[in-house]
C-alpha positions, 0 to 999 in steps of 0.5 A, spaced: 691 566 801 698 567 805 699 575 806 705 578 808 706 586 810 713 588 808 716 594 813 722 597 811 725 600 817 731 605 817 732 609 824 725 607 826 726 605 834 720 610 836 715 608 831 716 600 829 713 597 835 707 601 834 707 600 827 707 592 828 702 592 834 697 596 829 698 590 824 697 585 829 691 588 832 687 590 825 690 586 820 690 579 824 690 575 817 697 578 815 704 576 817 709 581 817 717 582 816 721 588 818 727 589 814 732 593 818 736 597 813 742 597 817 739 602 822 744 607 826 739 607 832 737 601 836 731 599 831 734 592 831 734 592 839 727 594 839 725 589 835 729 583 838 727 586 845 719 585 843 720 579 839 718 582 832 720 578 826 726 582 823 731 581 817 737 585 819 741 587 813 748 588 814 749 594 809 744 600 808 741 598 801 736 604 801 728 604 801 729 600 794 733 595 796 730 594 803 723 593 799 726 588 794 729 584 800 722 583 803 719 581 796 725 576 795 723 573 802 715 573 800 717 569 794 721 564 798 716 563 803 710 562 798 706 568 799 701 570 795 701 577 796 705 582 799 704 589 801 709 595 803 707 598 809 712 604 812 715 603 819 714 610 821 706 610 823 703 613 817 700 607 814 693 604 817 693 597 818 685 597 818 685 598 810 690 592 809 684 587 808 680 592 804 686 592 799 687 585 799 679 584 797 680 589 792 686 585 789 682 579 789 675 581 786 678 586 781 684 581 779 689 586 779 696 586 779 697 592 784 693 596 789 695 602 791 692 606 798 691 613 796 690 619 800 687 623 795 681 619 793 676 621 799 681 626 801 681 624 808 686 623 814 693 627 813 694 629 806 702 631 806 705 637 806 703 643 801 710 642 796 709 634 796 702 635 794 704 639 788 709 634 786 704 628 787 699 632 782 705 633 777 707 625 777 699 624 777 699 628 770 705 625 768 703 618 768 696 620 765 700 623 759 705 618 758 701 611 760 694 613 759 692 612 766 692 617 772 695 615 779 693 620 784 698 617 789 704 614 785 708 616 791 704 612 796 708 607 800 702 603 801 702 598 795 700 591 795 701 586 789 700 579 787 705 573 786 706 575 779 709 582 781 712 579 787 716 575 782 718 581 777 720 586 783 725 580 785 728 580 779 728 588 778 726 594 782 728 601 782 733 603 788 732 610 789 725 613 790 722 607 787 714 608 788 713 612 782 718 608 777 715 601 779 708 603 778 710 606 771 714 600 769 707 596 771 703 600 767 708 600 761 707 592 761 700 593 761 699 590 768 692 592 772 694 597 777 688 600 781 687 605 787 683 605 793 682 610 798 685 610 805 687 614 810 694 616 813 697 619 819 703 624 820 709 620 822 709 618 829 717 619 830 723 620 826 724 625 820 723 623 812 728 621 808 726 626 803 728 633 806 727 640 803 734 640 800 732 633 796 726 635 794 728 638 787 733 632 786 727 628 787 723 631 782 728 631 777 730 624 778 723 621 778 721 625 772 727 622 768 726 615 771 719 615 769 720 618 762 726 613 761 721 608 763 716 610 757 721 609 752 724 603 754 
């Protein structure tokens, strides 16, 4: 199988090399592509200096647009599966093959790497865990399947889902909404335990001030997805 790691990157100059090195060392069966989302720092220059495979966006599309660009790349280059993988050093490439094995073995459409099954590694901040638990409750009530880590950016999908996401993918905070889209249309979504780390550099795109907006926006998007 052809396997692609999609790495959306915005201002990740201090962590992108470590992220790619982790993949090369611990997931040698995977190709990768960095989607540089019009970074204002020298992320692009770091990639070029170290020979990192990078696709440079001329305008900032946000996380949804960057990831969708990666799915389009995967589709055009004939990949059988693609996995989103954050560029900030939080994700651990040691778990990528386990996710691929589960995707094939269970004939799943998407496999999500969850921090909250074995509760090992970095567990996110307290306020974010409250939000994640709320989304788990909401998906369970509305779609009949509890997703313990719906906000996880470490998610792998098969070619059928790649084709779907190329056509339509949420723009802002896409992880919970896109998972609910799959659940609504009866795709098979699984979670497996992974360990995550604190980001190695940079700052999160979701600040404390944005947290309330995030909760309201994502909750409304999930509700709308339920009634579509």
